[in-house]
N, C-alpha and C positions, 0 to 999 in steps of 0.2 A: 825545230820542226818546220819544214816548208809546207805550203799549201794547207795550213791549218783552217783556212776559210771553209773547207768542205764540211766541217762539223757544224756549220750553221744549218745545214740541210738534213743531217742525220746524226745519230749518236754513234760512238765508236763501237766496233764489233769486238767480240771476245778475243779474236786473234790479235787485234790491235792492242787491246789491253794487256795481253800476255807479252807482247813485244815491248810495250812501255815499261813493264816491270823489270826489264833488263837495263833500264837507264837509271841507275841509282842517283845521279846528280841532277836529274830533270826537275824543273820547277813546275809550278801550277799556274795555268792561265784560265780566267773566267771568260767565256764567250758571252757577251752582253746581248741584250735585245730579246727577241721573241723566243729563242731557244731556251734561255735560262729564266726568262721573265724578270730580268733585273737590268736596270739602267744605272750607270755610274757617272758621277760628275768628278772630273779630274782637275784639281787645282794644282798645277805642277810648279808652284813657286811659293815662297814664304812671304808673309806680310808682317809688318810691325804695326800692331793694332788691327782693328777691324776695318777693312776697306769696303768699298761700295758693293762689290760682288758678294763678300761674306754676309752682308746684311740681307741679301735676298735669297741666299741658299738656305732652304728649310732644314730643320733639325732632322737627323736620322740616327738610329741607335748604333749603326755600324759605319766606321770609317777606318781607313788604313793609310799607311805612309811609306814612301820609298826614301829617296835621298832628301826630298824636300816636298813642301805642300802636303796635300792629302787627297784621298779619293773617297767620296761619300756614295753610299749605295741606296737605291730606291726601287720600288716596284715598277716594272715596265708597264707603260700604258700607251704605247704607240709612238714614243718620242723617237725622232730620227737622230742619226749620228751627225754631229756637226762640231765645228771648232770656232773659237773666238780669239782674235789677236788684237793687241794694242802695240803700235810702234814696231810691228814685225815680230813681236814676242807672243807666244801662246799664253793666254791667261785662263782659258777654260776649255776642256774637251767634254762634250756630251757623248759618252760611250754607249752606243746602242747596237742595232743590227750592223754586222760587218766589222765590229771592233772588239778587242779583248783587253783585259787588264791583268797584270801579274798579281798573284795573291800572296799573303803573308807566309813566310817560310821559304819563299823563293829567293835565290841569290841573284842579284843583278850583276851583269858582266863588269860593271864599274866597282863592285866590291861590297855594296850595301845589301842588306837583307830587308825585305818588306815585312812590316810589323803592323799589328792592329793598334789604333789610337784609342779604341773604345774597349770597355770590358767585354762587350758582346762581340761574338764572331759571326761572320756570315753563315758559317756551317750550321749554326744553331737556329737559323731562321728559315721558315718557309717564305717564298716570295710574297704570299698574301699578307704576311705579318709586317712587311716593310711599308713605310709611308710612300705616297705617290707625290710626284712633283705637281705644282699648280698648273692648270691648263695653259696659262699664259706665260709660263716660266721663260721660254725662249725669247718671247717678245720683251719681257722685262730685262733680260740680260742684254739684248740689243740696245734697248733704250738707255740702260745704265752706262754702257761703255761707249756709246756713239760719239759723245763729245771728245773722246780721246783718240779716235780712230782716223786713219788715213783711208783713202779709197782702196788701197791695196790690202788693208787689214780685213776688209769685209768679204774677201773671196771664199773663205772657208765656212762662212756662216750659212750658206745655202744648205738646205736639208738634203741628205742623201740616205738611201736605204742601206747601202753597203760601202765599205771603205774602198778607196782606189787600190789597185794592185801595186802601183808605184807612184812616186811624186809627180810624174809627167802627165798623169791623167788630167783631162780638162774638167774643170768644175764650173758650174753655172754661177756667175758672180752677181747676177741681178738680185736686187732686194725683193723680198716678198711683198705682196700688196699691203699687208698690215704694217711691215716695217717702213714702207714708203710713206704710208699715211702718217705714222708717228714722226718721221723725219720732216715731212711738210708741216705738221702741226708745230713742232719745235721751231722751225724756221720762221713761220708766220708769227709765232708768239714773240720771238726775239725782235722781229721787225716792227711789232706793234705792242710794246709793253704797256702803253696806256690803257689798252683794252682789258687787261686781266690783272696786272700787278696790284692796283689799288683795291680790287675786289677780292682777290684770293690770298694775298700775302699780308696778314694783319700788321706786321711791324714795318711795312715798307713806307719810306718817306722819299719825296722828290730830291734828286741830287743831280744837278746839271741837266743833261738831256736823257737821263735815265733815273734809276732809283737805287737807294741803299736800304738793306734790311738786315735783321739780326739773325745769326745762325743759331737759333734756339735749339736745334736738334743736337748740337754739341755743347750746349750750356753757355753760349757766348752772351755777353750783355751789350756789346757795342755794335753799331750798324756797319759791319765789315764785309758784307756780301754785296757785290756790285751787280746790278741788272742793267744791261746796256745792249743796244742793237748789235754790238760786236760780240756779245757773249755774256754769260753769267759766271762769276768767279767768287769763291770764298777766299778772301785774302788772308784771313786768320788760319784757315785750314789748308790753304795752298792747293786747291783743286777746283776744277770747273764742273759745271752742271748744265743740264738741259732745263728748259722751262718745266717739263713734266717732273723732273727730279725735284725742283724747287717746291712745287705744289705738294708732292709726296712728303718731302721733309717737313714742310711748314705745318702740315696737318696730320702726319702719320697715317696716311690712307694708302690703300693698295694702288698699284700702278693703274689698273683699269678705271678706278674711281677718279684718280687725278686727271687722266685723259678725258674722262667724261666732263668734269668741271671745266677744264681748259677749253675743250671744244665747244662748250656753250658760249664762250665769249670770244673765241678766235675763229673767224671763218676760214675753212679749208675746202677747196673745191675738189670734186671727184672722190668723195668718200666711198670706199668699197662697202657694199651692202652687208657683207658678212661680219663686219666688225663695228657697225654703227649702232651704238646703244639707242634705246628709244628716246632718250633725252637729247640726242644730237640734233642740231639744227633748229632748236626751239628758242634760241636766244632772242630773236627778233620779235617773238610773240609774247614771251613771258616777262613781266617786270622783274621777277626774281627767279633766275634759272634754277631748275630743280636740283641739278648737281651741285651748284654753288650753295644752295640752301642746305642740302644734306651735309655738306662738309662743315658749314658753319654751325649746324645744329649739334655736331659732335662736341664743339667747344662750349655750347650754351644749351644745356639740357632743358627739359620742359618744366621750367619754374617761373613763377609769376614775376620775379624781380631779376630775371636774367639780364645780362648785358645786351644792349641793342646790337643785333647781328649785322646791321648795316654800317656799324662803326668798327674800326680796328680794335680788337680785344688786346688787353695787356699781354705782353710777351709771356709772362709767367703762366698764363692760362693755356698756352699752346705748346709748352715745352715737350720735346720728344725725349725718348729714352736716349741719353747721350752715348756715343761710342766709348769703348774702354780707353783708358789712358795707359794701359799696360803695354809693354813691348811685345808681349805674347798675344797672338791673335785670339780674340774671344770667339767661342763657338756660336754658330747661328742659333737664334732662339726659336723655340716652337711658336707657331702662329698665335696660340692662345695667350702667350706672354707678350708678344709684339703688339697685339691689337685686342685687348680684353674689351668687353662690351661697355659702352657708355661711360658712366661715372667711374667705373673701376679703372678704365684707361686714364681718365683725367687725374685721378688720385695717384696712380702709379707714376705718371709723368711728373707730377708736382713733387712727390717724394724723391724721385731721382734728381730733380732740378735743385733740391735743397740739400743733397747728400754730398759728403766729402768724397765718397767713392760710390760709383754707380753699381747697383745690384738690382737689375730689372725684375728678376724672378721673385726676390724677396719683397720688392715694392708692390708687386701685384698681390702677393699673399697678404701683406699688411692692409692693402686697400679692401680686400675681401673681408678681413677681420673687422674693419671698421663697419662695413655694411652688416656683418653678422651681429655685432653688438647693438647697432642702432635699431635693427629690426627685431631684436630678441623679445620674446614673450608677446609679440604683437601680431605677427602674420603667421597663419597656419594654412596648410594645404588640405585638400580633401583626403590626402593619405596620412594626415596628422603629423606632417613634418613641420618643424620650426627651423630656425636659422643658426643655432649654435654650432660653432666649428672650432676644432683645436688645430693649431698650426705649430710646427717646429721648424724654425729657420736654421739651416745648416750652411756655414761658410767658413772659410779660413779665418784664423785669428787676425784681428785688426783690419778686416776687409769690409767693414761697414754694415755688419748684421744688426747692430744696435739702433742705427738711425731709423729704419722703418718703424720700430716700436715707439721711439720718441716722437716721430712725426704724427702717428695716429693719436697718441695722447694729446699732442698739441692741437690737432683738429677738434677733438672732443671738447677740450677746454674752450677754444675759441667759439665753437658752435653753441656753447652754453650747457654742455652735458658732462661736467666734471664728475657727477655722481656715478657715471658709467665706468670710471677708471677704478679698478680694483688694486690689490696689492701686488708686490713683486714676487709672490710665491706663497706656499702654504706649508706650515710646519706640522700640521696634524689634520686628522679628519674633522676635529672640532673647529679648526681654523677655516676649513672649507665651508662648513655649515654656518659658522658665525658670519662669514663674509656674505653668504647668500641671504641670511636674515637681514643684514644691513642693506645689501644691494642685490636683489634677486636676479638682476641682469647686470653683468659687469665684464670688463676686459681685464684679464690677468696677463701682465707682461713679465715673463720670467727670463732674465738675462742669461743665466747659465743653467738651463733646464737639463743639460747633460749631467751636470754634477748633482742636481736634485734627483735624477733617476738613479745615479750611482749610490747616493746616500740612502735612498729609499730601500735599497737591497742590502745595505750594510748590516752586519750582524749586530743585533741589539737595538736597531733603529726602527722599532715597530711603528712609531708615530709617522715617520716618513712614508713607510709602506702603506699605512692607513690613509694618508692624504691622497696617494695615487689611486687607491681603491675608491675613495670618495669621489674623485674626479671621474672615474669610470662610471660610477653610479649616477652622478649628475648628468652626464651625457645622455644616458638612457632614460632619465626621468624628466627630460625637458617637456614631454607631453603629458606629464602626470604630477604626482606629489612626492616630495622627498621628505622623509621623516628621520629624526635623530634616533640614535640607539636608545633603548629603554633601560633605565637603571632602577634598581630596587628602591622603593620608598617605604618599605615595611617599618623601618626604625624611626621614621619622621612623624612628627605631630601633624595633624590635618592642616594647621596654618602654615607649616613649613613645606608642604607638598606643592609642587608647581605643575602647571599644565604644559606638556611638551608642545612647542611650536613647530609648525610645518612650513615648508616652502612649496608654493604652487609654481609649477613650470620653471624650475631652476634653469637659468640661462647663463652659463659661463662661456665666454669666448676666450680661448687661450692663445697667446702669441709668445711662444718660447723661442730662444735662440741658443745655439751651441756651435762648437766646432765639430768637424767630422770625426777627428780622432777621439774626442771625448764621448761623442754620441755612440759611435759604432762599437767602441771598446767596452761600453756598459750595457749593450743589448743582451741581457741574459734571457734564457728560455722563459722564465716566469713573467718577465715584462712583456714578452710577445704573447704568451698564452693567456695572460689575464685580461687581454683585450684593450689595454691602454693604447698601445702603439697602433692598433688597427683603427682606433677612433681618431687618430691624428692624420693630418696631411703633412707629410715631411717634404719640405721644399729645400732641396740642396742646390746651392748656387753653382753654376758652371763657369763663373767668371774667373779669369786668372788674377794674380796679384796686380794691384794697380798703384799708380802714383796718386797721392792725395791732391784734391782740387784746392789749390791755395788761394783762389780768387774770392772765395766766400760768397754766400748767397743769402738773400733776405728770406726769412722763414715765414713771411706773412702768408696766411692761407687765402687763396683766391675766393672772392665773394661767392661765386656760383657753387663752389664745393660746400661752403658753409650753409648756403640756402638749401642745397639738396639734403644735407644732414637733417636740417630742421623739418623739411617736408616729409622725409621718410620716417623719422621718429614718431612715436605715437602721439606726442604732444602737438604735432602738426597735422593731425588727421581729422580735426573737427568732430571729435567724439564726445565733447563735453568738457567742462573745466577740470573734472577729476579723473579723466580717462588715463592720464599718464601718472597719476599719483597712487597707483595700486601698490600695496605693500606685499611683502613676501607671503604672508599668511592669508592673502585674499586672491581669489582667482582673477587673473587679469582680463581686461577687455581684449578680444582678438578680432582680427580682420581677415576674412578669407582671401587667399591668394591661390587661384585655381589652375591646375595643369590642364591645358587644352587636351581634348580627346585624342588628338593626333600624337600625343606624347606616349600613350600607353604602349603601342607597338615598339617604340624605342626602348622603353623601360624593360619590357619583356625580353627583347633581343639582347640587351646589355646584361640582364640577369643570367640568361643562358650562357653567355660568354664567360661571365664570372664563375659560374658553376663549373664550367669545363676547366678553368684555371685552378680552382680550388681542388678539384679531383687530381689535377696534375701535380700539385705541390703538397697534397695531404701527407704523403709519406715523409716529407721533410719537416712536418709540424709547423709550417708557416702559412697554411691556408687560412688561418684565423686573421691574417693581415688583410684579407679581402672581404671579411665578414661585414664590414660597414661601408664598403666602397659605393654601393648603390645608394645607401642612405645619405652619404656625404654629397653625392652628385645631386640628389633631389634638393637637399638644403641649399647647395650652391646655386642651383637653377633659380631658386626663389630670389636670391640676392642679385643674380644677373638680370632678372626681370625688372626689379626696381632700379637697378643701375642704369638700364637703358632709358627709362622714363619713370619719374617719381609717381606718376598717376596710373601706371600699369596695374592691372588686376588679374591678368591672365598670363600664365607662363607658356610660351610657345615652344615649338620644337627647336627653334634656333637657340633659345636660352638653354634648353636641356642638352642639346648637342655640345655646346661649348662647355657646359659644366661636366658632362661625361668625359669629354676629351681631356679636360684639365685634371680631374681626379684620377682617371685611369692612368694618365701619364705618370703622376707622382706615386701612386700606389704600386704600380708595376715596377717602377724604379726602386722603390723601397724594398719590394719583394726580392729583386735581384741583389740589392746591396746587402740585405740581411743574410741572404743565402751565401754570399761571397765574403762579407766583411765581419760577420758576427764572430766573436771570440768565445769559445767554449772552455778553453784551457790555455796554459802557457805556451804550448806548442803552436796553437792557432795564432796567438799574439805574435810569436816570433816569425811565423810564416808571413803574416801580413806586413810586418816590418821589413822583411827581406824583399818581398814583392815591391813594396814602396820604394826601396833603394834602387831596384832594377828598373822600375818605370821612370824614375827621375834621374837616371844616370847622366844624361846630358847636362844637367844643372850642377853636377858635382865637379869638384876640382881634384887634381892630384899633382904632386910635385915630380913624379916620375914621367918623363915625356912619352914613353911607349904606352903606358896605361892611360894617360891623359888623351892620347890620340884615339885609342880604341873607345874610350868613354864618350868622346865627342861624336863618334859615329853611332852611338846607341848601344854599345856592347859593355857589359859589366864584367871585368876580369875577376876571376875567382879570388886572387890575392887581395884585391880592393874590397870585395864583398866580405871576406873574412875579417879584414881590419875594421870595417864598419859595424859588423854584427857583434864583434868582441866575444866570440865564442870559440870553442875548440873545433878543430878541423873535422872531427868525426860528427859532431852535432850539425855542422854546416852541411856536410854530405847528406845526412839524413833529411834535412830540410830541402835541399836541392832535389834529391831523388823523388821526394814526395811531390814537390811542385811540378817536376817534369811529368810524373805519372798522372797528375791531375790536369795536365796541359795548361798550367799557369805560366810556365816559362819553357823556353827551348834552349838546348845547349849547343854551342858551336865552338869550333877550334879556329882561332884567328891567327894569321901569320904562320900557320903550320905548327904553332907551339902553345899559344895562350888559350886556356879554357875560359870561355866567356858565356854569359847568359843574356837572353833577350826576353822581355815580357811578351807573352802570347797575345 
C-alpha cells in the first residue's frame, strides 16, 4: 500500500475496509504513536549475551520477532520517532508518530513470518495496560552508545514527529541540549579523572597517569578496567565506556543519579536549566557532595558499625547483577528486580556475586525471604500485618535455583541466627506443628517443592495433603494462635492426659525451588482452589541457559549485611534481655511498623484493580490466585521499609509502590501461566508438549536438509513434529486443529509443499 501515512490522521472508512478484504495475502501493520497510543522499540539485530542496550530496555509483556532481533511494545507517552546507529549500522529504532511496524502473521518479502516472542499478544492488551518508557530513556540510550559512535552516526537521533517520505529528506543533526551537556560532562570527566575516580569508584587504584579498577558488574576480580584521559576500556569484557557508564555500573544506580554524582565533582560550564538537578554546582560549598553521599549510602546502610564511606569499600560489597554468560540474549529485567530498595539490593548482588550461575530474580526473592524471617513475629502494622511470605522459585534444571536458598542459610548462620533455619520440608501436618513448637519463626527451604506438591495430591498420601493444608493455616494464623487437632482422651488416666500446646503468631517463611515442567504439570484444581498457591509468590526466572562460572567466588558474607541482620532481628532492638527468647506458647513482644496515611489511597486503588481482575477470571476458577495479593504486598512493604534503613518505623508510599509492583507482576504472571500451562488431563499435557516443540524449533536438529532449513527459519514441519510427538497421525491432527482454533499456533505451507506450524 502506498501513502499509508494518511491513516495517522484518520481511521479507515468502511469502503476502504471492504476493499482490503479483497487482498487475501495482505499483511498487518501497526501505526505507532498517538493514533494507536503505542510506541515500539525495534532492536533489528541479534546479540550474543546481554549488551549495553538490552540492559536499559525495560521489561514489557509483549515482544515480536522478524528475521532477527525483536520489537518491544510500550504505552505511548509522547516519545518522538528516532533512530540510533553505531558504525553506520542501525542498533535501535524508536517507532512512534510517523512510523509503522509489521505484526505477527505477516509474511516478509524475504520469506520469514513475524511471530510473537511472548505468550501475550498485543491484541490482548489495551494501551493503558502496557508499561511506559522512563522519561529519560532516549537520553540514556544516547549516553550508552555515544562512546561507540562517529559523528555521522548521530544524524538520525534527532527527534522528529513524522517519518521522512524518502531517504533524501534533510534531518537536523544537532545534538539536543541535554545530550550536549552529557557529552561535555563525559569529556571533562575523562580529562580530569583525579576529580572523581577516587571518590566514586571504590575499587580504583592509581595506574600510571590514570587508574585501574575492577569490573565488579560482571563478576571480575582483577583490576582490568583502564581509566585514562584517552578513554575508559574494560579489557576483560572488550568494550569501552563513558564516565557516566562507569559510575552507573560501579553502584548500580540510574543514569540520572550517576550524572548527578559526577556533576558534583566535575565542573561543566553552560548547564541547561531544565536538566540541572538541585544538587548540581554545590561541590565547591559542600565538604561531602549530596549525590556522592547518596550513592555511597546505598552500599553502607544506616548501621552503627558500617564501613567508613570516605574509604573505598571492598569490591564484594558493591557487586552488580552480572550479565548472563549464555549465548542467548537475556531479557531485560523489570525495574524492581534491577534496583530493589536498600539492603534487598545489597543482598541480591552478593547472592549473584557468589553464584555459579546468575539468577537475578531468584536472588531478589531470596533476599526478601531473609528479611521475612528476620522480622517474623516482631513487627506488626496497624492493619495487623506481619512479614511471613511463601516463595516458589522456578527455573530450568541445573540453572542455579538452589544457590539462593543456600546463600540465605549461610547468612543466617554467620549472623548468629541458626535457630531460624528450619527443615527441608514437611512430611505431615504434625511435622509442621512440631517445627513451629520448636521454632515459632523459621525458614523452610524445600529444594523440590514441585514434587512435594505432586505427592501431596497422590492417592493415599493423606499426610502430604495435610502438610500443605497446615501451611495454608499457618499463613493465615500469623496474627493469631495456631492450635493442634483435638484427640479423644476419654480412655486415658488423668496422669496420662496432656495439655495441648499452642503456637502464638506462627511465622513460617517458605523458600521452595522447582523446575517449570514439574511445577506446572502438577498444578491441579484443588491446589489452586485450596488457597496454597495464592499464598505464594511464584518467581519464575527469565534467564536462558548459562555457562557455569568456573572462576569461583569467596562466600564470605559482607560485614554490613550481617550487621543489618542483627539490627533488624528482635535481639537487636533493645527491648530487654528476654525480648528475643519468647517461646512458641508465649505471645511475642511486637514493635509497631506503621503505614503512612498517604498509603491508604494506594491500598484502596490497588484493591479495586484486583477486584476487577477477580471478576474477569472468576469463570475460569483462578480468581482465588489473587485473593492474597494485597496482603502479600502489605507484608512486603514492611520488609522494604526496614531494608531501606534499619531504624525506619514508618512505611512510606515509595515502599508500598515498590511492593505492589513486585507482587502484582508475579501474581499476574502466575495467573496467565496457570491459565495456559495447567494440565487437567492427558490431552492438555500432550498439547503443552507439542507447543513446546514448536516454540523451540530453532534449537532442534534434523538430518534431512530440507527440514533442517525450515526449522532454522522458525517453521516446524509436520513430519518432524509427528516424529517428536511419537503419536498417530490422527491424534496429531486433533492436537494441531485444537491449537489452531485456540490461536496457539498458525499453519503455513512452505515451499509450496510442506505443511509447517509456527507458535502464535
